[in-house]
C-alpha positions in Angstrom: 109.3 104.4 73.5 109.1 107.8 75.2 105.7 108.8 76.5 104.2 112.2 75.9 103.9 114.8 78.6 100.5 115.5 80.3 100.3 118.8 78.5 100.8 117.1 75.1 98.2 114.5 75.9 95.7 117.2 77.0 96.2 119.1 73.8 95.7 116.0 71.7 92.5 114.9 73.6 91.0 118.4 73.2 91.2 117.9 69.4 89.5 114.5 69.4 85.8 113.8 68.8 83.9 112.6 72.0 83.3 109.2 70.5 87.0 108.6 70.1 87.7 109.8 73.7 85.1 107.3 75.0 86.8 104.5 73.1 90.2 105.5 74.6 88.7 105.5 78.1 87.2 102.0 77.5 90.6 100.8 76.3 92.3 102.2 79.4 89.7 100.6 81.7 90.3 97.2 80.1 94.1 97.6 80.3 94.6 97.8 84.0 92.5 97.2 87.1 93.5 100.5 88.8 92.4 102.4 85.7 89.0 100.8 85.8 88.7 101.5 89.5 89.6 105.2 89.0 87.1 105.5 86.1 84.4 103.9 88.3 85.2 106.4 91.1 85.0 109.4 88.7 81.8 108.2 87.0 79.8 106.9 90.0 81.2 108.1 93.3 83.0 111.5 92.8 79.7 113.4 93.0 79.0 112.4 96.6 82.3 112.4 98.6 80.6 111.8 101.9 79.0 108.6 100.6 82.4 107.5 99.1 84.1 108.1 102.5 81.4 106.0 104.2 81.8 103.1 101.8 85.6 103.1 102.1 85.3 103.1 105.9 83.0 100.1 105.6 85.7 98.4 103.5 88.3 99.3 106.1 86.1 97.8 108.8 85.7 94.5 106.9 89.5 94.3 106.3 90.1 94.9 110.0 87.7 92.1 110.9 89.6 89.8 108.6 93.0 90.6 110.2 94.9 87.8 111.9 95.7 89.4 115.2 97.1 86.3 116.8 100.3 86.4 114.8 102.1 89.8 114.7 103.8 89.1 111.3 100.4 88.5 109.6 98.9 91.5 111.4 101.6 93.7 110.0 101.0 92.3 106.5 97.3 92.9 106.9 97.8 96.5 108.1 100.0 97.2 105.1 97.4 95.8 102.8 94.7 98.1 104.4 97.1 101.1 104.1 97.6 100.2 100.4 93.8 100.3 99.9 93.6 103.6 101.8 96.4 105.2 99.8 94.7 104.1 96.5 91.4 105.6 97.6 93.1 108.8 98.6 94.8 109.0 95.2 91.4 108.6 93.5 89.7 111.3 95.6 92.6 113.8 95.5 91.1 115.8 98.4 93.1 116.5 101.5 90.0 116.3 103.7 89.2 112.8 102.5 92.9 111.8 103.1 92.6 113.1 106.7 89.3 111.3 107.3 90.7 107.9 106.1 94.0 108.2 107.9 92.4 109.2 111.2 89.9 106.4 110.9 92.7 103.9 110.2 94.6 105.2 113.3 91.5 104.9 115.5 90.8 101.3 114.2 94.4 100.3 114.8 94.5 101.8 118.3 91.2 100.2 119.2 92.1 96.8 117.8 93.5 94.0 119.9 96.9 94.1 118.1 99.8 94.6 120.4 101.2 97.7 118.7 103.7 98.4 121.5 105.4 95.1 121.1 106.6 95.8 117.6 108.8 98.7 116.5 107.5 98.4 113.0 103.9 98.8 114.1 104.9 101.8 116.2 106.6 103.4 113.3 103.7 102.6 111.0 101.3 104.3 113.4 103.6 107.4 113.9 104.0 107.7 110.1 100.3 107.9 109.7 100.1 110.6 112.3 102.8 112.6 110.4 100.8 112.2 107.1 97.7 113.4 108.9 99.5 116.5 110.2 100.9 117.2 106.8 97.5 117.0 105.2 95.8 119.1 107.9 98.3 121.9 107.3 96.7 122.5 103.9 93.1 122.6 105.1 90.9 125.5 106.0 91.4 126.9 109.5 88.1 125.6 110.9 88.6 122.1 109.6 92.2 122.2 110.8 91.0 123.0 114.3 88.5 120.1 114.4 91.0 117.6 113.0 93.7 118.7 115.4 91.3 117.9 118.3 90.9 114.4 116.9 94.6 114.0 116.6 95.1 114.8 120.2 92.7 111.9 121.0 95.0 109.6 119.1 
């Protein structure tokens, strides 16, 4: 079955009554966990981005506390899991400033952790890839914000 384009879906939704749209949203939320999380973000957290950033940073902190730093293999798996969470939260927000905040925070946490980053090429590449993502996201920000974030990147 071929799915409709976003434009076609938008036109169809604009012709529906609000009650039917609510039913569709509820059905989507029940269908997949990520849909439910996105809907929760849009309904409860999108209005206050700073609070959202603070809550996600707390979640990142708790995941870093749970990391197994004694075994490099498990540390890498845990870091990838944290990055997966960060990527999902960035997708929900859709704002470049939020993306930069999360990735810089992750890099600081990784750098300050007791994980032996330099003993693994995979971890070095993971860290450098996050720096590249930060630089790419910063390029699309306002000049004043860009300057502030570039100072933070120099510290990394």
